[in-house]
VOPAGU-2260 file (C-alpha; in pm, 1 decimal, decimal comma):
REM VOPAGU-2260
SITE   aa  ch    i         X         Y         Z
SITE  MET   A    0   -1198,7     870,6    4146,8
SITE  TYR   A    1    -973,7     862,6    3839,0
SITE  ASN   A    2   -1066,8     601,2    3580,8
SITE  PRO   A    3    -795,5     535,4    3321,7
SITE  ILE   A    4    -908,1     530,9    2961,8
SITE  LYS   A    5    -903,3     177,0    2826,4
SITE  LEU   A    6    -813,8     147,1    2460,9
SITE  ASN   A    7    -858,2    -157,0    2242,0
SITE  PRO   A    8    -574,8    -280,2    2013,9
SITE  PRO   A    9    -694,1     -93,0    1700,8
SITE  GLN   A   10    -708,1     235,1    1892,9
SITE  ILE   A   11    -363,6     177,9    2044,4
SITE  LEU   A   12    -224,6      95,0    1700,5
SITE  ALA   A   13    -372,4     414,6    1553,9
SITE  LEU   A   14    -225,5     626,8    1834,7
SITE  ILE   A   15     117,9     468,5    1795,6
SITE  PHE   A   16     105,4     531,0    1422,0
SITE  LEU   A   17      -7,0     890,3    1480,8
SITE  SER   A   18     290,5     937,0    1713,4
SITE  LEU   A   19     522,7     815,9    1436,7
SITE  VAL   A   20     372,5    1071,9    1198,3
SITE  ILE   A   21     411,1    1356,3    1449,4
SITE  ILE   A   22     774,1    1269,1    1522,4
SITE  GLY   A   23     845,3    1239,2    1149,5
SITE  GLY   A   24     678,9    1572,5    1072,9
SITE  LEU   A   25     877,5    1750,8    1344,4
SITE  LEU   A   26    1206,0    1600,8    1222,6
SITE  LEU   A   27    1136,2    1698,9     861,6
SITE  LYS   A   28    1065,1    2058,2     969,6
SITE  LEU   A   29    1411,6    2095,6    1124,9
SITE  PRO   A   30    1652,9    2323,8     934,4
SITE  ILE   A   31    1901,4    2035,6     913,2
SITE  ALA   A   32    1644,8    1831,3     718,8
SITE  THR   A   33    1567,8    2077,6     439,1
SITE  GLU   A   34    1759,3    2265,9     171,8
SITE  LYS   A   35    1521,3    2558,3     220,5
SITE  PRO   A   36    1238,9    2620,7     470,7
SITE  ILE   A   37     916,6    2430,2     406,8
SITE  SER   A   38     570,2    2483,3     553,1
SITE  TRP   A   39     429,2    2280,3     840,8
SITE  ILE   A   40     158,9    2136,2     616,2
SITE  ASP   A   41     419,2    2012,6     365,8
SITE  SER   A   42     633,2    1870,4     646,3
SITE  PHE   A   43     346,7    1662,7     784,5
SITE  PHE   A   44     220,0    1578,7     434,8
SITE  ILE   A   45     554,5    1414,0     351,5
SITE  ALA   A   46     569,8    1249,0     696,5
SITE  VAL   A   47     223,2    1095,8     650,7
SITE  SER   A   48     300,1     994,1     293,2
SITE  ALA   A   49     621,5     819,3     401,8
SITE  SER   A   50     473,5     657,8     714,8
SITE  THR   A   51     174,9     526,3     520,2
SITE  VAL   A   52     414,4     413,6     241,2
SITE  THR   A   53     218,1     616,1     -13,4
SITE  GLY   A   54     461,2     830,7    -209,2
SITE  LEU   A   55     249,4    1136,9    -285,1
SITE  THR   A   56     466,0    1447,1    -247,4
SITE  SER   A   57     355,1    1808,3    -221,6
SITE  ILE   A   58     719,4    1914,4    -278,7
SITE  ASP   A   59    1007,1    1749,5    -464,5
SITE  PRO   A   60    1185,8    1531,7    -204,5
SITE  GLY   A   61    1508,1    1503,7    -405,3
SITE  SER   A   62    1571,1    1881,0    -412,8
SITE  SER   A   63    1385,7    1988,9     -97,2
SITE  PHE   A   64    1551,5    1765,8     163,5
SITE  THR   A   65    1908,2    1719,9     277,4
SITE  LEU   A   66    2068,8    1382,1     332,5
SITE  PHE   A   67    1936,2    1388,9     690,1
SITE  GLY   A   68    1583,0    1460,6     567,1
SITE  GLU   A   69    1597,8    1182,0     310,2
SITE  ILE   A   70    1719,8     938,3     576,9
SITE  VAL   A   71    1423,8    1039,8     795,6
SITE  ILE   A   72    1190,1     969,6     502,4
SITE  MET   A   73    1361,0     634,0     441,0
SITE  PHE   A   74    1322,9     541,2     809,7
SITE  LEU   A   75     954,1     638,6     808,1
SITE  ILE   A   76     897,5     424,1     498,9
SITE  GLN   A   77    1067,9     120,8     652,8
SITE  VAL   A   78     888,0     152,0     986,7
SITE  GLY   A   79     556,6     235,1     823,0
SITE  GLY   A   80     579,8     -55,0     580,5
SITE  LEU   A   81     672,7    -325,2     828,9
SITE  GLY   A   82     486,5    -172,7    1121,7
SITE  ILE   A   83     613,4      21,4    1420,4
SITE  MET   A   84     491,0    -255,8    1651,4
SITE  SER   A   85     706,4    -506,8    1462,3
SITE  PHE   A   86    1012,3    -295,9    1534,5
SITE  ALA   A   87     913,7    -257,3    1898,2
SITE  VAL   A   88     866,2    -633,5    1938,4
SITE  LEU   A   89    1202,3    -702,0    1773,4
SITE  VAL   A   90    1374,8    -469,2    2020,9
SITE  VAL   A   91    1201,7    -641,7    2312,8
SITE  ILE   A   92    1300,3    -985,1    2177,2
SITE  MET   A   93    1665,3    -878,9    2140,5
SITE  MET   A   94    1659,2    -754,5    2499,3
SITE  GLY   A   95    1543,7   -1098,8    2611,3
SITE  LYS   A   96    1210,2    -974,3    2748,6
SITE  ARG   A   97     876,5   -1154,9    2736,2
SITE  ILE   A   98     594,5   -1036,4    2513,3
SITE  GLY   A   99     267,9   -1002,1    2705,0
SITE  ILE   A  100     -84,3   -1086,6    2590,3
SITE  LYS   A  101    -173,0    -719,9    2536,6
SITE  GLN   A  102     128,0    -668,0    2311,1
SITE  ARG   A  103      41,5    -985,4    2119,4
SITE  LEU   A  104    -313,7    -856,0    2065,4
SITE  ILE   A  105    -175,7    -532,6    1923,9
SITE  MET   A  106      54,7    -732,8    1697,8
SITE  GLN   A  107    -240,1    -942,9    1585,8
SITE  GLU   A  108    -417,3    -622,9    1482,9
SITE  ALA   A  109    -107,6    -473,0    1318,8
SITE  LEU   A  110     -41,5    -784,5    1109,0
SITE  ASN   A  111    -411,6    -857,4    1047,1
SITE  GLN   A  112    -388,5   -1209,9    1187,0
SITE  PRO   A  113    -693,4   -1419,9    1283,8
SITE  SER   A  114    -540,1   -1517,6    1621,1
SITE  ILE   A  115    -252,1   -1424,8    1849,7
SITE  GLY   A  116     -90,3   -1764,6    1805,9
SITE  GLY   A  117     237,7   -1743,5    1617,0
SITE  VAL   A  118     247,0   -1362,4    1580,4
SITE  ILE   A  119     588,7   -1334,7    1745,5
SITE  ARG   A  120     731,0   -1606,1    1519,6
SITE  LEU   A  121     576,0   -1421,6    1223,8
SITE  VAL   A  122     753,7   -1100,7    1327,9
SITE  ARG   A  123    1089,5   -1279,9    1341,7
SITE  ASN   A  124    1033,8   -1434,4     999,0
SITE  LEU   A  125     909,6   -1100,8     865,1
SITE  PHE   A  126    1230,3    -929,5     972,9
SITE  LEU   A  127    1453,3   -1202,7     826,0
SITE  PHE   A  128    1263,7   -1205,9     494,8
SITE  THR   A  129    1273,9    -827,6     470,2
SITE  VAL   A  130    1646,3    -799,0     533,9
SITE  SER   A  131    1726,8   -1086,0     297,0
SITE  ILE   A  132    1510,8    -958,5      10,3
SITE  GLU   A  133    1632,8    -601,5      44,0
SITE  LEU   A  134    1998,7    -708,5      52,5
SITE  ILE   A  135    1953,6    -914,2    -265,1
SITE  ALA   A  136    1784,9    -619,8    -438,6
SITE  ILE   A  137    2058,6    -381,0    -323,7
SITE  PHE   A  138    2320,0    -610,0    -477,2
SITE  PHE   A  139    2150,3    -614,9    -818,5
SITE  LEU   A  140    2084,0    -240,0    -819,8
SITE  CYS   A  141    2452,2    -176,7    -745,6
SITE  LEU   A  142    2534,9    -332,4   -1083,2
SITE  LYS   A  143    2351,5     -39,0   -1242,5
SITE  TRP   A  144    2394,5     258,4   -1013,8
SITE  VAL   A  145    2746,4     219,3    -870,1
SITE  PRO   A  146    2917,2     241,1   -1213,1
SITE  GLU   A  147    2677,9     523,6   -1305,0
SITE  MET   A  148    2700,6     736,3    -987,4
SITE  GLY   A  149    3005,9     617,5    -799,9
SITE  PHE   A  150    3018,1     390,0    -495,6
SITE  ALA   A  151    2888,8     617,9    -216,4
SITE  LYS   A  152    2602,5     782,5    -407,1
SITE  GLY   A  153    2516,6     460,2    -590,4
SITE  LEU   A  154    2501,0     268,5    -261,1
SITE  TYR   A  155    2278,2     531,1    -102,2
SITE  TYR   A  156    2041,7     547,7    -400,1
SITE  ARG   A  157    2002,5     171,6    -419,5
SITE  ILE   A  158    1930,9     145,7     -45,1
SITE  PHE   A  159    1672,0     426,1     -60,9
SITE  HIS   A  160    1489,1     293,5    -366,4
SITE  THR   A  161    1506,1     -68,6    -247,9
SITE  ILE   A  162    1336,2      24,8      80,0
SITE  ALA   A  163    1081,4     238,3    -105,8
SITE  ALA   A  164    1001,6     -35,8    -359,0
SITE  TYR   A  165     978,5    -328,1    -115,9
SITE  ASN   A  166     752,9    -127,1     115,5
SITE  ASN   A  167     539,2     -21,5    -181,6
SITE  ALA   A  168     617,8     348,9    -135,6
SITE  GLY   A  169     658,2     546,7    -456,7
SITE  PHE   A  170     930,2     783,8    -334,3
SITE  ALA   A  171    1208,5     851,7    -584,3
SITE  LEU   A  172    1497,4    1096,1    -563,8
SITE  TRP   A  173    1457,7    1224,8    -921,1
SITE  PRO   A  174    1200,4    1487,5   -1028,3
SITE  ASP   A  175    1081,8    1258,6   -1311,4
SITE  ASN   A  176    1058,8     960,0   -1073,5
SITE  LEU   A  177    1204,8     663,1   -1271,3
SITE  ALA   A  178    1122,5     787,8   -1622,4
SITE  ARG   A  179    1492,3     797,7   -1716,6
SITE  TYR   A  180    1503,1     418,6   -1674,5
SITE  VAL   A  181    1187,7     345,4   -1875,5
SITE  GLY   A  182    1361,9      82,4   -2091,5
SITE  ASP   A  183    1624,3     -42,3   -1846,8
SITE  PRO   A  184    1570,6    -416,3   -1779,7
SITE  THR   A  185    1761,3    -419,5   -1448,1
SITE  ILE   A  186    1569,3    -130,1   -1290,4
SITE  ASN   A  187    1235,1    -252,0   -1425,1
SITE  MET   A  188    1277,7    -608,9   -1304,7
SITE  VAL   A  189    1431,0    -536,6    -962,7
SITE  ILE   A  190    1182,7    -262,3    -869,3
SITE  THR   A  191     875,2    -453,7    -990,1
SITE  LEU   A  192     982,2    -778,4    -821,9
SITE  LEU   A  193    1027,2    -588,3    -495,9
SITE  ILE   A  194     679,5    -439,9    -537,3
SITE  ILE   A  195     523,6    -780,9    -614,3
SITE  VAL   A  196     697,3    -957,5    -324,9
SITE  GLY   A  197     612,4    -677,1     -82,1
SITE  GLY   A  198     252,7    -671,6    -206,8
SITE  LEU   A  199     194,1   -1047,2    -163,9
SITE  GLY   A  200     191,8   -1014,5     213,4
SITE  PHE   A  201     409,5   -1144,6     493,0
SITE  THR   A  202     195,0   -1448,5     564,2
SITE  VAL   A  203     219,9   -1562,2     201,6
SITE  LEU   A  204     599,2   -1532,6     206,5
SITE  VAL   A  205     622,2   -1727,8     530,7
SITE  ASP   A  206     380,5   -1989,2     395,6
SITE  LEU   A  207     584,8   -2027,5      76,7
SITE  TRP   A  208     902,7   -2072,8     276,5
SITE  ALA   A  209     746,8   -2325,8     514,7
SITE  SER   A  210     537,4   -2527,2     267,7
SITE  ARG   A  211     765,1   -2538,4     -38,7
SITE  LYS   A  212     492,9   -2724,9    -234,5
SITE  TRP   A  213     181,3   -2579,4    -395,5
SITE  LYS   A  214     -57,2   -2835,9    -246,0
SITE  ASN   A  215      61,3   -2751,0     106,5
SITE  LEU   A  216      -7,8   -2379,8      74,1
SITE  SER   A  217    -301,2   -2222,2     253,7
SITE  LEU   A  218    -607,0   -2105,9      59,5
SITE  HIS   A  219    -510,4   -1744,1     123,9
SITE  SER   A  220    -164,1   -1794,7     -27,3
SITE  LYS   A  221    -300,0   -1972,4    -335,5
SITE  VAL   A  222    -564,0   -1704,9    -396,3
SITE  MET   A  223    -307,5   -1425,3    -352,7
SITE  ILE   A  224     -54,6   -1581,3    -588,6
SITE  ILE   A  225    -305,8   -1667,0    -863,2
SITE  GLY   A  226    -489,0   -1336,3    -820,7
SITE  THR   A  227    -168,1   -1133,3    -836,5
SITE  ILE   A  228     -48,9   -1305,7   -1154,2
SITE  ALA   A  229    -389,0   -1274,5   -1321,5
SITE  VAL   A  230    -437,7    -906,5   -1234,7
SITE  ASN   A  231     -85,7    -813,5   -1343,1
SITE  ILE   A  232    -118,1    -990,8   -1678,7
SITE  VAL   A  233    -458,7    -836,8   -1754,9
SITE  ALA   A  234    -336,9    -490,0   -1650,3
SITE  PHE   A  235     -22,3    -520,8   -1864,4
SITE  ILE   A  236    -214,9    -621,6   -2177,4
SITE  ALA   A  237    -481,0    -354,0   -2125,1
SITE  ILE   A  238    -232,6     -71,5   -2061,7
SITE  TYR   A  239     -20,5    -170,0   -2361,6
SITE  LEU   A  240    -320,6    -179,3   -2596,6
SITE  MET   A  241    -469,0     148,2   -2469,6
SITE  GLU   A  242    -142,5     346,7   -2455,2
SITE  ARG   A  243      70,1     207,1   -2740,3
SITE  ASN   A  244     -26,0     491,9   -2977,1
SITE  ASN   A  245     -49,1     768,3   -2716,4
SITE  PRO   A  246     233,1    1018,1   -2793,3
SITE  GLY   A  247     226,2    1138,4   -2433,8
SITE  THR   A  248     314,1     796,6   -2288,7
SITE  LEU   A  249     407,9     483,4   -2487,2
SITE  GLY   A  250     366,7     623,3   -2837,1
SITE  LYS   A  251     703,3     802,1   -2835,3
SITE  LEU   A  252     895,0     492,2   -2716,6
SITE  SER   A  253    1061,3     213,7   -2913,8
SITE  GLY   A  254     904,2    -132,7   -2934,2
SITE  ALA   A  255    1096,9    -284,7   -2643,4
SITE  ASP   A  256    1060,6      26,6   -2427,7
SITE  LYS   A  257     684,4      21,4   -2485,3
SITE  VAL   A  258     667,1    -330,5   -2342,7
SITE  TRP   A  259     881,4    -239,7   -2040,6
SITE  ALA   A  260     678,3      76,6   -1972,5
SITE  ALA   A  261     343,6    -103,7   -1998,1
SITE  TYR   A  262     470,1    -384,8   -1774,7
SITE  PHE   A  263     605,5    -141,5   -1513,9
SITE  GLN   A  264     288,0      68,3   -1510,4
SITE  ALA   A  265      74,7    -246,3   -1471,6
SITE  ILE   A  266     262,0    -343,7   -1154,0
SITE  VAL   A  267     296,6     -12,8    -968,7
SITE  PRO   A  268     -73,2      55,3    -894,3
SITE  ARG   A  269     -58,7    -247,2    -658,2
SITE  THR   A  270      38,1     -17,7    -456,2
SITE  ALA   A  271     371,1     154,1    -523,3
SITE  GLY   A  272     358,6     490,8    -692,4
SITE  PHE   A  273     672,3     473,6    -903,3
SITE  SER   A  274     631,7     569,6   -1267,4
SITE  THR   A  275     837,8     554,8   -1586,3
SITE  ILE   A  276     582,1     744,9   -1797,9
SITE  ASP   A  277     389,5    1069,8   -1751,3
SITE  ILE   A  278      76,4     965,3   -1562,4
SITE  GLY   A  279     -90,5    1297,4   -1639,9
SITE  HIS   A  280     -92,0    1216,1   -2012,8
SITE  MET   A  281    -246,5     868,8   -1990,9
SITE  GLU   A  282    -571,5     800,1   -2172,3
SITE  PRO   A  283    -888,7     838,9   -1959,1
SITE  ALA   A  284    -959,8     465,6   -1993,9
SITE  THR   A  285    -612,3     382,1   -1862,5
SITE  CYS   A  286    -662,5     622,3   -1572,6
SITE  LEU   A  287    -989,5     450,2   -1482,1
SITE  LEU   A  288    -822,3     108,8   -1493,6
SITE  THR   A  289    -543,4     242,4   -1271,3
SITE  ILE   A  290    -801,0     380,0   -1026,6
SITE  LEU   A  291    -958,6      34,8   -1001,1
SITE  LEU   A  292    -617,5    -127,4    -944,5
SITE  MET   A  293    -533,5     129,2    -676,3
SITE  PHE   A  294    -867,9      75,6    -502,0
SITE  VAL   A  295    -817,8    -301,8    -497,5
SITE  GLY   A  296    -456,6    -270,3    -382,1
SITE  ALA   A  297    -218,8    -538,6    -264,7
SITE  GLY   A  298    -248,8    -834,6     -29,1
SITE  SER   A  299    -358,3    -853,6     329,9
SITE  THR   A  300     -64,7    -819,7     577,6
SITE  SER   A  301     142,4    -668,7     295,8
SITE  THR   A  302     316,8    -333,7     280,9
SITE  GLY   A  303      51,5    -210,9      33,9
SITE  GLY   A  304    -292,0     -57,2      81,7
SITE  GLY   A  305    -633,8     -63,9     -83,5
SITE  ILE   A  306    -926,8    -281,2      15,5
SITE  LYS   A  307    -691,7    -576,5     -54,8
SITE  LEU   A  308    -695,1    -822,2    -343,9
SITE  THR   A  309    -848,9   -1103,8    -138,7
SITE  THR   A  310   -1135,5    -872,3     -37,8
SITE  PHE   A  311   -1204,7    -798,9    -404,0
SITE  ILE   A  312   -1187,8   -1168,6    -499,3
SITE  VAL   A  313   -1428,9   -1264,2    -219,7
SITE  ILE   A  314   -1679,7   -1003,6    -344,2
SITE  VAL   A  315   -1649,1   -1124,7    -704,8
SITE  ALA   A  316   -1692,5   -1484,6    -589,7
SITE  ALA   A  317   -2002,6   -1388,1    -388,9
SITE  VAL   A  318   -2154,1   -1214,2    -692,3
SITE  VAL   A  319   -2086,8   -1520,5    -908,3
SITE  THR   A  320   -2246,1   -1737,2    -638,6
SITE  PHE   A  321   -2561,3   -1523,0    -647,0
SITE  LEU   A  322   -2581,0   -1524,7   -1027,7
SITE  ARG   A  323   -2548,6   -1903,9   -1031,1
SITE  GLY   A  324   -2824,5   -1941,1    -774,6
SITE  LYS   A  325   -2598,9   -2105,2    -515,6
SITE  ASP   A  326   -2619,1   -2063,0    -138,9
SITE  GLU   A  327   -2250,7   -2084,5     -49,7
SITE  THR   A  328   -1953,1   -1889,9    -179,0
SITE  VAL   A  329   -1681,4   -2131,2    -290,3
SITE  ILE   A  330   -1323,1   -2050,7    -390,1
SITE  MET   A  331   -1088,4   -2330,8    -501,8
SITE  LYS   A  332   -1317,1   -2597,2    -354,3
SITE  ARG   A  333   -1328,6   -2421,5     -16,8
SITE  THR   A  334   -1644,0   -2265,6     126,7
SITE  ILE   A  335   -1603,5   -1902,7     235,4
SITE  ARG   A  336   -1795,8   -1821,3     552,0
SITE  ASN   A  337   -2071,3   -1560,0     523,7
SITE  THR   A  338   -1899,2   -1352,4     792,8
SITE  ILE   A  339   -1597,0   -1313,5     563,1
SITE  VAL   A  340   -1821,9   -1214,8     272,5
SITE  LEU   A  341   -2002,1    -955,4     486,7
SITE  ARG   A  342   -1670,8    -819,4     613,4
SITE  ALA   A  343   -1542,9    -782,9     256,3
SITE  LEU   A  344   -1861,2    -600,1     155,1
SITE  ALA   A  345   -1843,2    -372,0     459,3
SITE  ILE   A  346   -1477,5    -281,4     398,2
SITE  SER   A  347   -1550,0    -200,8      33,3
SITE  CYS   A  348   -1865,3       1,5     101,3
SITE  ILE   A  349   -1717,4     209,6     383,9
SITE  SER   A  350   -1403,3     271,5     177,8
SITE  ALA   A  351   -1616,8     387,1    -116,0
SITE  ILE   A  352   -1813,8     622,2     112,4
SITE  PHE   A  353   -1497,6     791,8     240,8
SITE  ILE   A  354   -1364,1     824,0    -114,4
SITE  PHE   A  355   -1693,5     980,9    -224,7
SITE  LEU   A  356   -1684,0    1234,8      59,8
SITE  ALA   A  357   -1320,6    1324,4      -8,6
SITE  VAL   A  358   -1386,7    1370,5    -382,0
SITE  MET   A  359   -1690,3    1587,8    -307,6
SITE  ILE   A  360   -1492,4    1815,2     -72,8
SITE  MET   A  361   -1199,5    1847,3    -312,0
SITE  SER   A  362   -1431,8    1916,4    -604,4
SITE  VAL   A  363   -1522,2    2236,4    -419,2
SITE  THR   A  364   -1175,9    2337,9    -298,0
SITE  GLU   A  365    -943,2    2226,8    -579,8
SITE  LYS   A  366    -889,7    2349,7    -934,7
SITE  GLY   A  367    -871,2    2027,4   -1126,3
SITE  SER   A  368   -1081,5    1792,8   -1335,4
SITE  PHE   A  369   -1302,7    1531,8   -1174,4
SITE  LEU   A  370   -1075,2    1255,8   -1305,6
SITE  GLN   A  371    -765,8    1421,1   -1153,1
SITE  ILE   A  372    -936,5    1457,0    -814,6
SITE  LEU   A  373   -1075,3    1102,2    -813,3
SITE  PHE   A  374    -734,6     966,7    -916,9
SITE  GLU   A  375    -560,7    1159,5    -637,7
SITE  VAL   A  376    -806,7    1053,4    -367,4
SITE  VAL   A  377    -798,9     684,4    -460,0
SITE  SER   A  378    -419,5     697,8    -486,5
SITE  ALA   A  379    -407,0     837,5    -131,5
SITE  PHE   A  380    -655,9     584,2       5,5
SITE  GLY   A  381    -476,0     295,2    -162,5
SITE  THR   A  382    -142,9     433,6     -32,3
SITE  VAL   A  383     -17,2     419,4    -390,1
SITE  GLY   A  384     145,1     754,3    -464,7
SITE  LEU   A  385      59,9     793,4    -833,3
SITE  THR   A  386     -64,8    1136,0    -939,2
SITE  MET   A  387    -182,3    1305,7   -1256,5
SITE  ASP   A  388      58,0    1596,6   -1188,5
SITE  PHE   A  389    -189,7    1722,8    -928,8
SITE  THR   A  390     -38,5    1681,2    -580,3
SITE  MET   A  391     187,4    1987,1    -589,4
SITE  ASN   A  392    -109,5    2207,2    -687,1
SITE  LEU   A  393    -325,0    2114,0    -388,3
SITE  THR   A  394    -462,2    2383,0    -159,5
SITE  VAL   A  395    -417,9    2357,1     216,4
SITE  VAL   A  396    -765,4    2202,2     245,1
SITE  GLY   A  397    -682,7    1957,6     -32,8
SITE  LYS   A  398    -360,2    1855,6     141,4
SITE  ILE   A  399    -549,1    1797,9     468,4
SITE  VAL   A  400    -804,7    1578,5     289,1
SITE  ILE   A  401    -528,9    1375,5     120,8
SITE  ILE   A  402    -344,0    1342,1     453,8
SITE  PHE   A  403    -661,7    1203,3     611,2
SITE  MET   A  404    -717,5     961,4     321,9
SITE  MET   A  405    -358,5     834,4     340,1
SITE  PHE   A  406    -392,6     781,2     715,9
SITE  LEU   A  407    -731,0     613,7     669,9
SITE  GLY   A  408    -594,7     391,3     394,3
SITE  LYS   A  409    -319,3     268,3     622,4
SITE  ILE   A  410    -515,4     230,2     946,3
SITE  GLY   A  411    -883,7     215,5     853,6
SITE  PRO   A  412    -918,3    -119,2     672,8
SITE  LEU   A  413    -722,0    -302,0     942,5
SITE  THR   A  414    -922,6    -148,8    1223,5
SITE  LEU   A  415   -1246,4    -213,8    1039,1
SITE  ALA   A  416   -1156,1    -576,5     967,8
SITE  PHE   A  417   -1065,8    -632,6    1333,3
SITE  SER   A  418   -1391,8    -479,7    1455,2
SITE  LEU   A  419   -1607,0    -679,2    1214,6
SITE  ALA   A  420   -1423,0   -1001,3    1288,6
SITE  LYS   A  421   -1505,0    -995,8    1659,5
SITE  PRO   A  422   -1764,3   -1256,7    1750,3
SITE  ALA   A  423   -2097,8   -1095,6    1825,9
SITE  ASP   A  424   -2300,1   -1180,1    2131,7
SITE  LYS   A  425   -2579,2   -1422,0    2055,9
SITE  ALA   A  426   -2910,9   -1247,3    2084,3
SITE  ASN   A  427   -3192,1   -1407,6    2279,5
SITE  ILE   A  428   -3445,7   -1255,7    2042,9
SITE  ARG   A  429   -3482,0   -1330,6    1674,6
SITE  TYR   A  430   -3702,3   -1102,0    1471,9
SITE  PRO   A  431   -3935,0   -1233,5    1198,4
SITE  ASP   A  432   -3816,6   -1224,3     836,9
SITE  GLY   A  433   -3896,8    -917,4     630,3
SITE  GLU   A  434   -3899,8    -853,7     257,5
SITE  LEU   A  435   -3738,6    -562,7      73,6
SITE  PHE   A  436   -3742,4    -501,5    -300,4
SITE  THR   A  437   -3388,5    -459,5    -434,6
SITE  GLY   A  438   -3237,4    -411,0    -776,9
């Protein structure tokens, strides 16, 4: 007798996302999509990078793809950033159909929500916020690019880069990324604000819209807002101090341009891989700081990747709790349950293990320094897209490893969080306490 395979929501979500990647890879391999033939591995590398809103490119997208190919990439970024299930639900809603429990469970997993209640309303709000924010950004970018490029090309470029920035994907249509606009206030402010808003997370945006007042915000929203501001300020100051005399990055710029470049490079590792300076010439200390920022990533339910800022804050708070000899982890006068602390530790540890394995494999197969390889792997896992001029030199094995890390960075943490959040069955047996020496 035939028994159908039953998949849980995380598995269904992964399969749907894999289908998006396959369709994208096939479309990008079509002759109509490329200026010249590209390999299958490069086609799927770009498809995965766009779908996971990463931005790492094994070939130059601006010169390798036709208008059709670039539109495919733009579509993959938009769907990958907001979630293919969100688009599917929106289509069903517009058709006047009902959303079943199974579909709501998948949406709960896709948006990393604690319950299925309100997920459909969240999708509607998510769509409205996205369209509104992107339209505002397109308007401001037109003030710069339409006079510079003409109406048609300027409109297309602002739409492409607005979608890429809001979805935290570091795709740019110039070989030097955004280096030509290193001191331009309009480009710097619009792109970074899109990155910050996209990285806060959908639930924070909805909460801000609904609450209007700081005291009415949820703990998650308050932690994300304060954490984002604090991390960005610290990163900006650190990058400016470490790079201000480096002739390969900020050292060759004027005073104002140095500030803009340091500010821009402090924002993009959270996790959008745009750049206005040569990442490959940054100081080793700056590279290590960037690696940490990429590993931490953006907010939960955001378009960004990484272990998530709230995960990192929970771990730091737990460490402080231990050092102070306390029993409960407290953030902003709210006790954090031990299950959340354990989940944060598990996500971080498993992520670190996969990064270690990927770095070890690529240390054998790739011709690059350890810092270049570590930077590339963490950038892929965090779905960032920054590179130390290394991506286009990857071997086939290296590209496969980076593809896996980008896919894992997009799907893995969500699936892991869902699995660890499920209530465990209460055991009828409790084993006696044991002692282990640690530290």
